[in-house]
N, C-alpha and C positions, 0 to 999 in steps of 0.2 A: 450261600451254600458252603458246606464244609466238605473237605475231601477226607474220606475214610478208607484206610487200606485193610483189606481182608485177604491175607495170603498173597496171591498174585493178582487179586482183583482190586480195582480202584472204583469206588462208588461215590456218588454225590448224595448228600443228605441235607435237609434244611438245617440251617444254623440258627440256634436259639440264643447264642451268646451275643453280648454287646458288640457293636461294630468294631470298636478298637481292639477288643480281645480276639475277635474272629480273625483279624489279620495276623495274629501271632500263631495261628494254627498252620504249621508248615507241612507241605506235601512231602511224603516219603515215597521214594520210588519203590514199586513192588520188586520182589525178587526177580532178577533177570537171568536169562540163560547164559551158559558159557559161550564165549566168543572166539573159540579157537579157529584160526584161519583168517580172522578178520584183521585188517590193517587200518589204523586210525591215526590221524594227525590232529594234535591239539595245540593251537597257538597259545602262548602265554601259560604253558603248563608247569611252570616252575613254582607257582605259588597260588594261593587262593582257590577260586573255583576251578581253574584249569588244572591245578595240582590234584584236587580231589577227583575231578573227572578222569584224569590220567591214571590215578591210583586205582580207582574202582574198575576201570576198563581193563587194566593190567591184571587185576585179581581175577578177572573172568577169562583170562587167557588170550586177550587180543594183543596184537603186535602194536605197540604204541610208539609214535614218534613225537616227542615233545619238541616243539619249535619255539625258540626264543632267542633273545639277543645276547644274554649273559651266559657264557660257557661254564663258568664256575658254578653259578646257580643251577644250570641245567644238569651238570654232572652230579651235583649234590642231590638234586631232586630225584634223579634216576636211582642213586644209591639208597636214598631214604625209602622210596617206594618199594624197591626190591627187598630191603630189609624188613619193612613193615608187613608186606604180603607173605614173606617167608615165615616170619614169626606167627602170623595169623593162621598159617597152614600147619604150624607145628613141626616143621622139618627144615633141614638145611639145604635141600635141593630145590633150586629155582628153575621152573620151566617157563618163566616169563621172558618175553621178548620186548625189551624196553630200551629206548635210546634217545639221545638228544642231538638235534641238528640246529645249527645257528640260522636264525632268521631275524632280520631287522625290518619291521614293517614300515619304518620311517625311510626306507630306501627301496625304491622300485627295482633297482639293480639287484639288491640282496634278495628280493622276492623271486626274481627270475633265476638267480643262481641257486636258490634253495630248490625250486621246482626242477631245474636241470639235474641237480644231484639226485632227487627222488626218482626222476624218470630214467636216469642212467642205470639205476639199480634194478629196474624192471619190476618194481613192487606193484601189486594191486593197491587200490585205495577204496575202502568201503565206507569210511566215516571221516568227515572233515568238520572239526569243531572250531569255528571262528570266535575265539574267546578273548584274545589279548586286547587290552584297552588302556588308554590314559584318560584321566579326568581332572579338570580344573588345573591343568599344568600352566606354568608361566608362558606367556606369549613366545612362540617360536615357530620354526619352519622345519619341514622334512628336507631331505637331501635335494629333492626336486622343487622345493619352494612352496609346498602346500602347508596351510595351517595345520598344526600338529594333531589336533583331535580328528580333523577331517582326513588327514593323510594316514595316520596310524590306524585309527579305529575303522575307517571305511575304505579308503582307496587301496591300502595295502591288502586288505582282505578281499576286496573286489578283484584285484589282479590275481591274487593267489588262487582264488576259487576258479576263475575262468581259465587260468593256465593248467589247473589240475582237472578240469571238467572232463576232458577226453578219458583220462584215467579212471575217473569216477564212473563214467558211462560204461566203459569196458569191464569194470569190476562188478557192476550191478547186473541183476537179471530179474526176470519176472518172478515175483514171489520173494525176492530178496534184493530190494533196491539199495543202492548206495545212498548215503544220507549226508546232507550239508546242514549243520546246525549253527546258526549265527546268533550270537548274544546281542540283543538290543537292550532296551530299558524303558521303563515307564516315562523316563525323561523325554522320550520322543514326542510326548503330548505337547511339550513346549517348543518343539523344533519347528523350524520353518526353512524351506529351501527356496532360494531365489536362483534360478538357473543361470542368470547373467552375473551373479555375484556370490560364488560359493565360499569365498574366503571371509572368515569371521575373526574378530579380535576380542570379543567378550568370551571369557572361558566358559561361562554357563551356557551362552547361546551356542558356542562352538560344540560343546559336548552334546547338547540336545540335538543339534543339527546332524552330528555324526551318527547318533543312535536312530534318528529318523531315516537317514540315508541307508543304514544297514537294514532296517525294516522294509523299506521300499525295494531294496536290492533282493532280499530274500524272497519277497512275494513275486517280483517280476521274473526272477530266475525260475521259479516254479511254473509260471505261465509259459515261459519259453521251453522248458523241459516237457511240459504237457503237450505243447504243439508238436514237438519232435518225437513224442512217444518214447522218451528215453527212460531207462530204469534207475532214475535218480530222483530223490525227493529233497525239498528244501523247506526249512521252517525257521522261524525266529523264536527266541526265548528271552523272557524277562526273568532273571534269577531273583529279583526282589532286592530288598535292602540287605546286603551281606557284609559282615564284618571282615573286610580285607584291607590291604594296604592301598587300595585304590583312592582312599581318602587322605593320603599322606600330604597332598598339596593344599589342603585347607589351611587358612591362616590359624595361628596358634590357639586363640580362644575358641574358634569353631571346632578345631580338632579335639580340644579337651572335652568340649560338650559332646561331640560325636562319639568319642571313646566311651564316655559314661553311658550314653543312651544305647550304644551298640550292645553293651553287655546285657541290657535288659530286653531290647526289642528286635535287634537285627538277627538275621539268620547266620548260622555258622557257615563257613565255606562248604562243608559237607552237605548241609541242607540246601545251600544255594545251587549245588551241583545236581540235586535230585531231578529237577525237571530237564536239565541238559541230558542226563543219562537216560531218562525215560524216553525223550524224543529221539535220541541217537540209537537206542538199543531195543526198545519194546517191540515185540512182534505184533502187538495189537494196533500199532500205527503203521504197519506195512503199507507202502504205497500212498500214504496220506501226507501230502505236503501243502505248503502255502499258508499254514496257520501261524498265529502268534500265540505262544504258550506262556502261561504264568501260573506258578503254584500248582502244576499238574493238570491244568485244564486250558482250553482255548479261551481267548479273551478278545474283545473288540478293540480296535485301534483307533487312533485319531482320524477325523474325517478326511484330512488331506492324503491319507495313505490309500484312499480308494480312487484317487485321481489318475486315470490312465495316461493323461498327457504328462503328468509329473513323473510317473513310472518310466515312460519312454524317454522323456527329456533327460532325466538323471542318468539313465543307462547310457544314452548316446554321448552325453557330456563326459561321463566317467571313462568311456572307452577312448575318447580323444585324449583325456588327461593322462591315461596310463599307456597310450600308444598302441591300442588295439584297434583293428578295423571295425 
């Protein structure tokens, strides 16, 4: 099937193109309504998909908090987005509300400090985009001693989301749910989680495991929200193969090959952000959570993602690891 956009409608049509070419047809998010009054947090919003997500949401009038570790890059991203959106609107007056706050997902203490800072300000929170990630990084540990992929990609976002969940619940309402959008990956297919041994030392295995954990978390979070009747929805998104700096840790020859291939076949960061924006903002998805989205449509996940014992086991284990009851 191919995705065709007609104005603000998204339609599916049979695809007659060869399979390899079909995968180059990228979903384009339909035109989205203004988001004045909405507050969104985007982790890793200083570059790549996170930057494009922040930029587009800011252009629609949402109050965006870019959360990241590097303050210089954060301030620079805020400045660039403000300038780009100002130029696009053809005026010198900016009505955007855009800011950067420091967040180091490799430190659970930093996550708690970030949340305390947000809550002290009394801001609502309507959208949380769990975007930041590391991939194929050299072996290393977070401040609390967790393998870096698992700690940064998964545990940091797990704690962040749960600490902000009350704010998300209070900010949502019937007909206008708050939304949690968590970026996973097709790499979850290769992931395997052993609850008695969550620490991996193969970069490929560790990355796949972290993306599987994010998918399980997103799905189980929706189940818990449904049972409580809360006005919050949770979904996971695979942005596809996107030409970003996430590949910077490939060894030299692989990186050179990837750079050449990316120019031809990979999505741009803007294209990679399309499904993220669609799931975060589209009114057609109001109240619909629990799905895994790829290229503008829902997609089946690997068989182990449907294991309820794995869902509960990972959730309970994660709560113990981050110090939550």
